[in-house]
C-alpha positions in Angstrom: 0.0 0.0 0.0 2.9 2.3 0.6 3.9 2.0 -3.1 0.4 2.7 -4.2 -0.1 5.7 -1.9 3.2 7.3 -2.8 3.0 6.8 -6.5 -0.6 8.0 -6.6 0.5 11.2 -4.8 3.2 11.6 -7.4 0.5 12.4 -9.9 -0.7 10.3 -12.6 -2.1 10.6 -16.0 1.0 9.4 -17.9 -0.5 10.4 -21.2 1.9 13.1 -22.0 5.5 12.6 -23.0 8.9 13.7 -21.8 8.5 17.4 -21.0 5.0 16.9 -19.7 5.5 13.3 -18.6 8.4 14.6 -16.5 5.8 16.6 -14.6 3.3 13.7 -15.0 0.1 15.7 -15.0 -1.7 15.4 -11.7 -5.3 14.6 -12.4 -6.5 14.2 -8.8 -10.0 15.4 -8.3 -10.3 18.9 -7.1 -13.1 20.5 -5.1 -14.7 23.8 -5.5 -12.4 26.7 -5.9 -11.1 28.1 -2.7 -9.1 30.9 -4.2 -5.6 31.4 -5.6 -2.8 29.0 -4.7 -0.2 30.0 -2.1 1.8 33.1 -3.0 5.0 31.0 -2.9 3.7 29.1 -6.0 5.7 31.1 -8.5 6.8 29.9 -11.9 8.7 31.5 -14.9 8.5 31.0 -18.6 11.3 28.9 -20.1 10.4 30.7 -23.4 11.2 34.1 -22.0 14.4 32.8 -20.5 15.6 31.3 -23.8 14.5 34.4 -25.7 16.7 36.6 -23.5 19.6 34.2 -23.9 19.4 33.1 -27.5 16.5 34.5 -29.5 17.5 32.8 -32.7 17.5 29.4 -31.1 14.0 30.0 -29.6 12.7 31.1 -33.0 14.1 28.0 -34.6 12.5 25.7 -32.0 9.1 27.4 -32.3 9.3 27.4 -36.1 10.1 23.7 -36.2 7.2 23.0 -33.9 4.9 25.1 -36.1 5.9 23.1 -39.1 4.8 19.8 -37.5 1.8 18.6 -39.5 -1.6 19.0 -37.9 -0.3 20.9 -35.0 -2.0 24.3 -35.6 -5.4 23.3 -34.2 -6.6 21.6 -31.0 -10.2 20.8 -32.1 -10.9 18.8 -35.2 -14.1 17.6 -36.8 -14.2 13.9 -37.9 -16.7 13.1 -40.7 -17.8 9.9 -42.4 -20.8 9.4 -44.7 -23.9 8.3 -43.0 -23.1 9.2 -39.4 -23.1 12.4 -37.4 -19.8 14.3 -37.1 -17.5 13.5 -34.2 -14.8 15.7 -32.7 -11.3 15.1 -31.3 -9.8 17.7 -28.9 -6.2 18.1 -27.9 -5.6 18.9 -24.2 -2.7 19.6 -22.0 -2.7 17.6 -18.7 -1.9 20.3 -16.2 -4.0 22.6 -14.0 -3.3 26.2 -15.2 -5.1 29.4 -14.2 -5.4 30.5 -17.9 -7.0 27.2 -19.0 -10.0 27.0 -16.7 -12.7 27.4 -19.3 -13.5 25.3 -22.4 -13.6 27.4 -25.5 -17.0 28.0 -27.1 -16.3 25.7 -30.1 -15.3 22.9 -27.7 -18.5 23.4 -25.6 -20.6 23.3 -28.8 -19.0 20.0 -29.8 -19.6 18.6 -26.4 -23.2 19.8 -26.5 -24.1 17.5 -29.4 -22.0 14.5 -28.3 -23.6 11.2 -27.5 -20.3 9.8 -26.1 -17.3 11.3 -24.4 -13.9 9.5 -24.3 -10.8 10.7 -22.6 -7.2 9.4 -22.9 -7.9 7.6 -19.7 -11.1 7.7 -17.8 -9.7 6.4 -14.5 -9.0 9.7 -12.8 -9.8 9.0 -9.2 -7.1 8.3 -6.6 -8.6 4.9 -6.0 -8.3 4.0 -9.6 -4.7 5.2 -9.6 -3.8 3.1 -6.6 -5.3 0.0 -8.1 -3.4 0.5 -11.3 -0.2 1.1 -9.4 -0.7 -2.1 -7.4 -1.0 -4.0 -10.7 2.0 -2.3 -12.2 4.2 -2.8 -9.0 6.4 -5.6 -10.5 7.2 -3.4 -13.5 8.5 -0.6 -11.2 11.0 -2.4 -9.1 14.2 -4.4 -9.8 16.2 -6.7 -7.5 19.5 -5.7 -9.1 19.1 -2.0 -8.0 19.9 -0.6 -11.5 20.1 3.0 -10.3 23.4 2.3 -8.6 25.1 1.6 -12.0 23.1 4.1 -14.0 23.4 7.3 -11.9 26.2 9.4 -10.5 26.4 9.9 -6.7 24.9 13.4 -6.7 22.0 12.1 -8.8 21.4 9.2 -6.4 21.3 11.6 -3.5 18.6 13.6 -5.1 16.6 10.5 -6.0 16.9 9.3 -2.4 15.7 12.6 -1.0 12.7 12.7 -3.3 11.7 9.1 -2.5 12.1 9.6 1.2 9.9 12.7 1.0 7.4 10.4 -0.8 7.3 8.1 2.2 9.8 5.4 1.3 12.6 4.1 3.5 16.0 5.3 2.2 17.1 1.7 1.6 14.3 1.2 -0.8 15.2 4.1 -3.0 17.6 2.3 -5.3 15.2 -0.6 -6.0 13.1 1.3 -8.5 13.5 1.2 -12.3 14.3 4.5 -13.9 10.9 5.2 -15.4 9.2 4.8 -12.0 11.6 7.3 -10.3 10.9 9.8 -13.1 7.3 9.8 -11.9 8.3 10.7 -8.4 10.5 13.5 -9.7 7.5 14.8 -11.5 5.7 15.6 -8.3 4.9 19.3 -8.2 3.9 21.1 -5.0 2.6 24.0 -7.2 0.3 21.7 -9.1 -1.0 20.3 -5.9 -1.7 23.7 -4.5 -3.6 24.7 -7.7 -5.7 21.6 -7.5 -6.4 22.3 -3.8 -7.5 25.8 -4.9 -10.0 24.2 -7.3 -8.1 24.5 -10.6 -8.5 21.6 -13.0 -6.9 20.2 -16.2 -8.8 20.5 -19.5 -9.4 16.8 -19.3 -11.3 17.1 -16.0 -13.2 20.1 -17.4 -14.3 17.9 -20.3 -15.2 15.1 -17.9 -17.3 17.5 -15.8 -19.2 18.7 -18.9 -19.9 15.2 -20.0 -21.2 14.1 -16.6 -23.3 17.3 -16.4 -25.3 16.1 -19.4 -25.5 12.6 -18.1 -22.9 10.9 -20.2 -20.5 8.2 -19.0 -16.9 9.1 -19.5 -14.9 6.4 -21.2 -11.2 5.9 -21.7 -9.0 5.0 -24.7 -6.4 3.4 -22.5 -6.2 2.1 -19.0 -3.7 3.4 -16.5 -2.1 0.0 -16.4 -1.6 0.2 -20.2 0.1 3.5 -19.8 2.4 2.2 -17.1 3.2 -0.8 -19.2 4.2 1.5 -22.0 6.6 3.4 -19.8 8.1 0.2 -18.5 8.7 -1.0 -22.1 10.9 1.9 -23.0 14.5 0.7 -23.5 16.7 1.1 -20.4 19.1 3.5 -22.2 16.3 5.8 -23.1 14.7 5.4 -19.6 18.0 6.5 -18.1 18.5 9.5 -20.2 14.9 10.5 -19.5 15.5 10.1 -15.7 18.7 12.1 -15.9 16.8 14.8 -17.7 14.2 14.9 -15.0 16.9 15.1 -12.4 18.6 17.9 -14.2 15.3 19.8 -14.5 14.0 18.9 -11.1 14.2 22.4 -9.7 12.4 23.8 -12.8 9.3 21.6 -12.5 6.9 24.5 -12.0 8.6 26.5 -14.8 8.0 23.5 -17.1 4.3 23.4 -16.2 4.0 27.1 -16.8 5.7 26.7 -20.2 3.6 23.8 -21.3 0.5 25.9 -20.8 2.1 28.7 -22.9 3.1 26.3 -25.7 -0.5 24.9 -25.7 -2.0 28.4 -26.1 0.6 29.3 -28.8 -0.2 26.0 -30.7 3.5 25.0 -30.5 3.2 22.0 -28.3 5.7 19.9 -30.2 8.4 22.3 -29.1 8.6 20.3 -25.9 11.1 17.9 -27.5 13.7 20.6 -28.4 13.1 22.5 -25.2 13.7 19.4 -23.1 17.1 19.0 -24.8 17.8 22.6 -24.2 17.0 22.4 -20.5 18.8 19.1 -19.9 22.0 19.2 -22.1 23.9 16.8 -19.9 21.2 14.0 -19.7 22.1 12.1 -22.8 18.9 12.9 -24.7 20.5 12.5 -28.2 18.4 12.7 -31.3 18.3 8.9 -31.4 17.1 8.7 -27.8 14.5 11.3 -28.4 13.2 9.4 -31.4 13.0 6.2 -29.3 11.1 8.0 -26.6 8.7 9.6 -29.1 8.1 6.3 -30.8 7.4 4.5 -27.5 5.4 7.1 -25.7 3.5 8.7 -28.6 3.7 6.6 -31.8 3.0 3.2 -30.2 0.2 4.5 -28.1 -1.3 6.3 -31.2 -1.4 2.9 -32.9 -3.3 1.5 -30.0 -5.6 4.5 -29.6 -6.6 4.7 -33.3 -8.2 1.2 -33.1 -10.3 2.5 -30.2 -11.1 5.9 -31.7 -12.5 4.6 -35.0 -15.4 2.6 -33.5 -16.4 5.8 -31.7 -16.3 7.8 -34.9 -18.2 5.1 -36.7 -21.0 5.5 -34.2 -21.1 9.2 -34.7 -21.5 12.2 -32.4 -18.4 11.2 -30.4 -16.2 13.6 -28.5 -12.7 12.4 -27.9 -10.1 14.3 -25.8 -6.4 13.3 -25.8 -3.1 15.0 -25.0 -2.4 17.4 -27.9 0.8 15.7 -28.9 -1.2 12.7 -29.9 -2.8 14.7 -32.7 0.2 16.0 -34.7 2.7 14.5 -36.9 2.7 11.8 -39.6 1.8 9.2 -36.9 -0.6 11.4 -35.1 -4.3 10.6 -34.7 -5.4 13.2 -37.2 -3.3 11.7 -40.0 -4.2 8.1 -38.9 -7.9 9.0 -39.1 -7.4 10.4 -42.6 -5.5 7.3 -43.6 -8.6 5.2 -42.6 -10.8 7.3 -44.9 -12.3 9.9 -42.6 -12.5 13.5 -43.4 -10.8 15.5 -40.6 -11.1 19.2 -40.6 -9.4 21.8 -38.3 -11.9 23.8 -36.3 -9.6 25.9 -34.1 
């Protein structure tokens, strides 16, 4: 139960990748708003920082992100002859003050929906704990791999974080790299925002669905998401962990920047920005390609097989992390490849 409790507290929709997976969006249910989070919850824009240091590099990163296919819209209409249109909506899995209302076009699409499906529907703490219990064997290793993978100063940080999460110090080295990355993603600021009543876009969609009496379904289970993380090759897991260690003191800045990139329609910039923030981690182009393939591409291949039956029924509303929409292997292109007409709304 200690494993379940601590990992659940670390936050848990693992639907985003790298930059946002490093902060593993906390989807814990929040109550009614109680006001602004603590004044000490301060974050800065990584974009502003990079702009001051190297504007040309920032411009290149944002240009490359803008050139990613199907990245310039977050709401898309899916059409097929003989059925009512469906919609797919890209979200960002963080609680941000500037993303507390669904845009009118999104609300209109939800208003006509007969089904609502999220990336994962199991958003309760209890569901997280159950999935963690099932995934437990994937998270630990008897050979204590962290001792051979990390430097002493990195191990010290990992131990501090895991002790804070409630684990005995002697257990700290028994986790696999991907599981430790989840703990390092724990954000006090995100917790404070949730306690103040702020919600992620996914939860806002779920609330809207339930308000009209619709059951919220999921494209994946949490266990499937954890299994995906566990299947990442150890070399890539290690670089990913080292990046999260290197960026650990920037976790709230990263959350802040994710919200900015989402609003700017430049969400794919997270790949290059992660490399910029963690230059010592070993995130080579090859490692980044491996991570993207494992955490986005392979999941898109699974998701599309569950999206299409919804679209075939018509009047479906599907919400997934925005990075699942863009690119040649994104859900928008995969839908088109299967014969659907997919049109950007906004």
